[in-house]
C-alpha positions as CSV (number, residue, x, y, z in Angstrom):
1,X,10.4,-52.5,27.6
2,X,8.2,-52.2,24.6
3,X,6.6,-48.8,24.0
4,X,3.3,-50.6,23.5
5,X,3.5,-52.5,26.9
6,X,1.4,-50.9,29.6
7,X,1.2,-53.6,32.2
8,X,3.4,-56.2,33.8
9,X,3.1,-59.3,36.1
10,X,3.6,-58.8,39.8
11,X,3.2,-60.8,43.0
12,X,0.1,-59.2,44.7
13,X,-0.8,-59.7,48.4
14,X,-4.5,-60.6,48.7
15,X,-5.0,-61.6,52.4
16,X,-3.2,-63.8,54.9
17,X,-1.8,-66.9,53.3
18,X,-2.8,-65.8,49.8
19,X,-0.8,-64.0,47.1
20,X,-1.6,-63.9,43.4
21,X,0.1,-62.9,40.2
22,X,-1.7,-60.0,38.6
23,X,-1.3,-57.6,35.8
24,X,-0.4,-54.2,37.2
25,X,0.7,-50.9,35.6
26,X,4.3,-50.6,34.6
27,X,6.4,-48.3,36.8
28,X,7.2,-44.9,35.4
29,X,10.0,-42.3,36.0
30,X,8.6,-40.0,38.6
31,X,11.6,-37.9,39.4
32,X,14.8,-37.1,37.5
33,X,16.8,-39.2,39.9
34,X,14.8,-42.4,39.2
35,X,15.7,-45.4,37.1
36,X,13.7,-48.4,36.0
37,X,15.1,-52.0,36.0
38,X,13.9,-55.1,34.2
39,X,14.0,-57.5,37.1
40,X,16.1,-60.6,36.5
41,X,16.0,-62.0,40.1
42,X,13.9,-61.3,43.2
43,X,13.8,-63.3,46.4
44,X,11.1,-64.5,48.7
45,X,12.4,-63.5,52.1
46,X,11.5,-64.8,55.5
47,X,10.5,-61.2,56.3
48,X,7.9,-61.5,53.5
49,X,6.4,-64.4,55.4
50,X,5.5,-62.1,58.3
51,X,3.2,-60.2,55.9
52,X,2.1,-63.4,54.1
53,X,1.0,-64.9,57.4
54,X,-1.0,-61.8,58.4
55,X,1.4,-60.9,61.2
56,X,1.7,-57.2,60.1
57,X,-0.5,-54.4,59.1
58,X,0.0,-55.2,55.4
59,X,-3.0,-54.5,53.3
60,X,-4.3,-56.1,50.1
61,X,-2.7,-54.7,47.0
62,X,0.9,-54.5,48.2
63,X,3.5,-55.8,45.7
64,X,6.0,-57.9,47.6
65,X,9.8,-58.0,47.0
66,X,12.6,-56.2,48.7
67,X,15.5,-58.3,47.4
68,X,15.9,-57.3,43.8
69,X,18.4,-57.1,41.0
70,X,18.2,-56.5,37.2
71,X,19.1,-54.6,34.1
72,X,18.5,-50.9,33.8
73,X,15.9,-50.2,31.1
74,X,15.4,-46.5,31.6
75,X,17.0,-43.6,33.5
76,X,15.8,-40.2,34.6
77,X,17.5,-37.0,33.4
78,X,19.2,-36.5,36.7
79,X,20.9,-39.9,36.8
80,X,24.6,-39.6,35.9
81,X,26.3,-42.7,37.1
82,X,24.1,-45.4,35.5
83,X,22.9,-46.1,32.0
84,X,20.6,-48.3,30.1
85,X,21.9,-51.9,30.1
86,X,23.8,-51.7,33.3
87,X,23.4,-54.7,35.6
88,X,22.6,-53.7,39.2
89,X,21.6,-55.0,42.6
90,X,19.5,-52.9,45.0
91,X,19.8,-52.7,48.8
92,X,16.4,-53.4,50.3
93,X,16.8,-50.0,52.0
94,X,15.5,-47.1,50.0
95,X,17.6,-44.0,50.9
96,X,18.1,-40.6,49.6
97,X,21.8,-40.2,50.5
98,X,21.2,-36.7,51.8
99,X,19.9,-36.9,55.4
100,X,22.0,-37.0,58.5
101,X,21.6,-40.7,59.0
102,X,22.6,-41.4,55.4
103,X,25.6,-39.1,55.8
104,X,26.7,-41.2,58.8
105,X,26.2,-44.5,56.8
106,X,22.9,-45.5,58.5
107,X,21.0,-45.8,55.2
108,X,18.4,-48.2,56.8
109,X,17.2,-45.2,58.8
110,X,16.9,-42.5,56.1
111,X,14.6,-39.8,57.2
112,X,13.9,-38.4,53.7
113,X,12.1,-41.2,52.0
114,X,9.2,-42.2,54.3
115,X,7.7,-39.2,56.1
116,X,7.2,-39.7,59.8
117,X,9.5,-42.8,59.9
118,X,13.2,-43.5,59.8
119,X,13.7,-45.9,56.9
120,X,12.2,-47.0,53.6
121,X,12.1,-50.3,51.7
122,X,10.7,-51.9,48.6
123,X,7.5,-53.8,48.9
124,X,7.2,-53.8,52.7
125,X,4.5,-52.7,55.1
126,X,5.0,-49.2,56.6
127,X,8.3,-48.7,54.7
128,X,7.0,-46.1,52.3
129,X,5.2,-46.0,48.9
130,X,7.7,-48.2,47.1
131,X,6.4,-51.2,45.1
132,X,8.3,-54.4,45.5
133,X,10.4,-56.2,42.9
134,X,8.6,-59.5,42.7
135,X,7.5,-58.1,39.4
136,X,8.8,-57.7,35.9
137,X,9.9,-54.1,36.3
138,X,10.8,-51.9,39.3
139,X,11.3,-48.2,39.9
140,X,14.5,-47.2,41.8
141,X,14.3,-43.9,43.6
142,X,17.6,-42.0,44.0
143,X,19.1,-44.5,41.6
144,X,22.7,-43.2,41.6
145,X,22.8,-43.7,45.3
146,X,20.9,-46.9,45.7
147,X,21.9,-49.1,42.8
148,X,25.2,-51.1,43.1
149,X,26.7,-51.8,39.7
150,X,27.7,-55.4,38.8
151,X,29.7,-57.0,36.1
152,X,27.7,-57.5,32.9
153,X,26.4,-60.9,32.0
154,X,24.8,-63.5,34.2
155,X,27.8,-64.8,36.3
156,X,27.3,-65.0,40.0
157,X,23.6,-64.1,39.7
158,X,22.5,-66.2,42.7
159,X,25.2,-64.8,44.9
160,X,24.9,-61.2,43.7
161,X,21.1,-61.2,44.4
162,X,21.9,-62.0,48.1
163,X,23.7,-58.6,48.3
164,X,20.2,-57.0,48.4
165,X,19.6,-58.2,52.0
166,X,20.6,-61.4,53.6
167,X,24.4,-61.6,53.0
168,X,24.9,-58.0,54.3
169,X,22.3,-58.6,57.0
170,X,24.1,-61.8,58.2
171,X,27.4,-59.8,58.2
172,X,25.7,-57.0,60.0
173,X,24.4,-59.3,62.7
174,X,27.9,-60.4,63.5
175,X,29.1,-56.7,63.6
176,X,26.2,-55.8,66.0
177,X,27.7,-58.4,68.4
178,X,31.1,-56.7,68.3
179,X,32.7,-59.9,67.0
180,X,36.4,-60.2,66.7
181,X,38.4,-62.9,64.7
182,X,39.1,-66.0,66.7
183,X,36.0,-65.8,68.9
184,X,33.3,-68.4,69.2
185,X,29.7,-67.7,68.0
186,X,26.3,-69.2,68.5
187,X,23.7,-68.4,65.8
188,X,20.1,-69.0,66.7
189,X,18.0,-69.6,63.6
190,X,19.3,-71.4,60.4
191,X,17.1,-69.5,58.0
192,X,18.8,-67.5,55.3
193,X,19.9,-64.7,57.6
194,X,21.2,-67.1,60.2
195,X,23.1,-69.1,57.6
196,X,24.6,-65.9,56.3
197,X,25.6,-64.9,59.8
198,X,27.3,-68.2,60.3
199,X,28.9,-68.0,56.9
200,X,30.1,-64.5,57.8
201,X,31.6,-65.8,61.0
202,X,33.5,-68.4,59.0
203,X,34.7,-65.7,56.5
204,X,35.8,-63.5,59.4
205,X,37.7,-66.1,61.3
206,X,35.5,-67.5,64.1
207,X,37.1,-70.3,66.1
208,X,33.8,-72.1,66.6
209,X,30.4,-71.6,65.1
210,X,27.2,-73.2,66.5
211,X,23.9,-72.9,64.6
212,X,20.6,-73.7,66.3
213,X,17.4,-74.8,64.6
214,X,15.1,-77.7,64.4
215,X,14.4,-78.0,60.6
216,X,16.5,-80.8,59.1
217,X,17.0,-79.1,55.8
218,X,18.3,-75.9,57.5
219,X,20.6,-77.8,59.8
220,X,21.9,-79.7,56.7
221,X,22.6,-76.3,55.0
222,X,24.5,-75.2,58.1
223,X,26.8,-78.2,57.7
224,X,27.9,-76.9,54.4
225,X,29.7,-74.1,56.2
226,X,33.2,-75.2,57.1
227,X,33.6,-75.8,60.8
228,X,29.9,-75.2,61.6
229,X,28.3,-77.3,64.3
230,X,24.5,-77.7,64.0
231,X,22.4,-78.0,67.1
232,X,18.8,-79.4,66.9
233,X,16.9,-77.7,69.7
234,X,14.0,-80.2,69.3
235,X,16.2,-83.1,70.2
236,X,15.3,-83.0,73.8
237,X,18.3,-81.2,75.4
238,X,18.4,-77.4,75.9
239,X,20.4,-75.8,73.1
240,X,22.3,-73.6,75.6
241,X,23.4,-76.7,77.5
242,X,24.5,-78.4,74.3
243,X,26.6,-75.5,73.1
244,X,28.3,-75.0,76.5
245,X,29.1,-78.7,76.7
246,X,30.4,-78.8,73.2
247,X,32.4,-75.6,73.8
248,X,34.5,-77.3,76.6
249,X,32.2,-76.1,79.3
250,X,32.4,-72.4,78.3
251,X,29.9,-69.9,77.1
252,X,30.5,-68.4,73.7
253,X,31.9,-65.0,73.0
254,X,29.1,-63.8,70.8
255,X,25.6,-64.8,70.0
256,X,23.2,-63.9,67.1
257,X,19.4,-63.8,67.2
258,X,18.5,-64.4,63.6
259,X,14.9,-65.5,64.4
260,X,13.0,-62.5,65.7
261,X,9.6,-62.1,67.2
262,X,8.1,-65.4,65.9
263,X,10.5,-67.6,67.8
264,X,9.3,-71.0,69.0
265,X,10.2,-73.0,72.1
266,X,10.5,-76.7,72.7
267,X,9.4,-79.2,75.3
268,X,7.2,-77.5,77.9
269,X,7.6,-74.2,76.0
270,X,6.6,-75.7,72.6
271,X,4.8,-73.2,70.5
272,X,5.4,-69.5,69.9
273,X,7.5,-67.9,72.6
274,X,8.6,-64.4,71.4
275,X,11.4,-63.9,74.0
276,X,12.9,-67.3,73.9
277,X,15.8,-66.6,71.6
278,X,16.8,-63.4,73.4
279,X,16.8,-65.4,76.7
280,X,19.0,-68.1,75.2
281,X,21.4,-65.5,73.9
282,X,21.7,-63.9,77.3
283,X,22.3,-67.4,78.9
284,X,24.9,-68.7,76.3
285,X,27.0,-65.5,76.0
286,X,30.0,-65.1,78.3
287,X,30.2,-62.1,80.7
288,X,31.3,-59.0,78.8
289,X,30.4,-60.7,75.5
290,X,28.0,-59.4,72.9
291,X,24.6,-60.2,71.3
292,X,23.6,-59.2,67.8
293,X,20.0,-59.1,66.8
294,X,19.4,-58.9,63.0
295,X,16.2,-60.9,63.5
296,X,13.0,-58.9,63.0
297,X,11.0,-57.4,65.9
298,X,8.0,-55.2,65.3
299,X,6.1,-52.6,67.3
300,X,2.7,-54.2,66.6
301,X,1.7,-57.8,65.8
302,X,-2.0,-58.6,65.1
303,X,-1.4,-62.3,65.5
304,X,0.7,-62.2,68.7
305,X,0.3,-64.8,71.4
306,X,-0.5,-62.3,74.1
307,X,-1.4,-58.6,74.5
308,X,2.0,-57.4,75.4
309,X,3.6,-59.1,72.4
310,X,0.9,-57.6,70.2
311,X,2.3,-54.2,71.2
312,X,5.9,-55.2,70.5
313,X,6.7,-55.7,74.2
314,X,8.1,-58.7,76.0
315,X,9.8,-59.8,79.2
316,X,13.6,-60.0,79.1
317,X,16.2,-60.9,81.7
318,X,17.7,-57.4,81.8
319,X,19.1,-58.0,85.3
320,X,21.2,-60.9,84.0
321,X,22.1,-58.9,80.9
322,X,23.4,-56.2,83.2
323,X,25.1,-58.6,85.6
324,X,27.1,-60.1,82.8
325,X,27.8,-56.7,81.3
326,X,26.6,-57.9,77.9
327,X,26.3,-55.5,74.9
328,X,23.4,-55.9,72.6
329,X,23.1,-54.4,69.1
330,X,19.9,-54.4,67.1
331,X,18.3,-52.9,64.0
332,X,17.9,-53.2,60.2
333,X,21.0,-53.6,58.2
334,X,22.6,-50.6,56.5
335,X,23.2,-52.6,53.3
336,X,25.3,-50.0,51.5
337,X,27.8,-50.1,54.4
338,X,28.7,-53.7,53.3
339,X,27.4,-54.6,49.8
340,X,30.3,-53.1,47.7
341,X,32.9,-55.1,49.6
342,X,30.9,-58.3,49.7
343,X,30.4,-58.0,46.0
344,X,34.1,-57.8,45.5
345,X,34.6,-60.9,47.7
346,X,32.2,-62.7,45.4
347,X,34.0,-61.6,42.2
348,X,37.4,-62.6,43.6
349,X,36.1,-66.0,44.6
350,X,36.6,-65.4,48.3
351,X,32.9,-65.8,49.0
352,X,30.1,-67.8,47.4
353,X,26.9,-67.4,49.5
354,X,24.7,-69.0,46.9
355,X,24.7,-72.4,48.7
356,X,21.6,-71.1,50.6
357,X,19.5,-70.9,47.4
358,X,17.3,-74.0,47.2
359,X,14.7,-73.2,44.5
360,X,14.2,-71.0,41.5
361,X,10.9,-70.2,39.7
362,X,9.2,-68.1,37.2
363,X,6.8,-65.5,38.5
364,X,3.7,-67.5,37.7
365,X,4.8,-70.1,40.2
366,X,5.1,-67.6,43.1
367,X,1.9,-68.5,44.9
368,X,3.0,-72.1,45.2
369,X,6.5,-71.1,46.2
370,X,5.1,-68.9,49.0
371,X,3.0,-71.7,50.3
372,X,5.9,-74.2,50.4
373,X,8.4,-71.8,51.8
374,X,6.0,-70.8,54.5
375,X,5.5,-74.5,55.5
376,X,9.3,-75.2,55.3
377,X,8.7,-78.3,53.2
378,X,10.5,-79.9,50.3
379,X,13.8,-78.4,51.3
380,X,12.7,-74.7,50.8
381,X,15.4,-72.5,52.4
382,X,15.8,-69.6,50.0
383,X,13.7,-69.0,46.9
384,X,14.5,-67.0,43.8
385,X,11.9,-65.7,41.4
386,X,12.9,-64.8,37.8
387,X,10.0,-62.5,36.8
388,X,11.1,-62.3,33.1
389,X,12.0,-65.9,32.7
390,X,15.1,-68.0,33.4
391,X,18.5,-66.5,32.7
């Protein structure tokens, strides 16, 4: 970055359904363990839409962007493993590597980076004072711990950027369900995380993979995964019934909720039904099977459909869950637990998750990209922003 440059462009949250591109101060080294990157690629994530839609406590001024990669432009005096010019991708989790949770590999729940809360992230409400990377430059706290080095150049840019969140998160969702090779899997939600959960199931040897959604472009993307069976829940028949029929009359071994708290129903339950996917997972999973929930649920929702949901509470068939002896795993992905190995799978050619990327833009086009991604129109499934221009 030029010594005369004092501002940069960044995606700035204004109010529900409105973001802008503003000039903001450049990030600075605040601690010897910091580094600064020139951002080459940042994603618009489905989780960003929760804030964009006003469904969180996000306030005006927040710079979005928790899926980020780029080239190191500056390092603090305490950084020893990285240098200027290194190409890196960042877990969306900000972690210090020193607390008990980090020592146990649970970096999504670091207690040292966000006082009073377990977990930090870039550009996300309630996740600490860390600006997002939908900007030309970004500060990386605890850079040696948080930055994953990548081969130099521009190869695999679209796939490597997915290591910041959705590829590890999809893999994590499968792990939360206690999946084993050879088992059958039903994934609810064919957004980016759901597609990555289905793709992870393919890579890990699932015998059958069902993906449930209603958006044609998403179901078409699911078809790109070898052996994946798309299920359109808006077609008139209950998705659980379709899956059981297609699975030779049997429930699946594992199910994944990749939708979260803004789930919608169909038929008589059309509209937002926060518990509908959890209920479907309980119904479709065989006794002693497992459910993984990488889909986002929040403790407060100002736009919820009812009072209980606004407090992060909902009805769930716990009796049936108990009767079937189902396990259920939840929570944010500990990206560092997976990203190094998934990186090496990309480099070796064993994995190429970039098929989920539908659109790429410069930063000035971000407001339009948010609007179209939110409306799920024109085939928008996963969007890359290149804040410093195309590669």
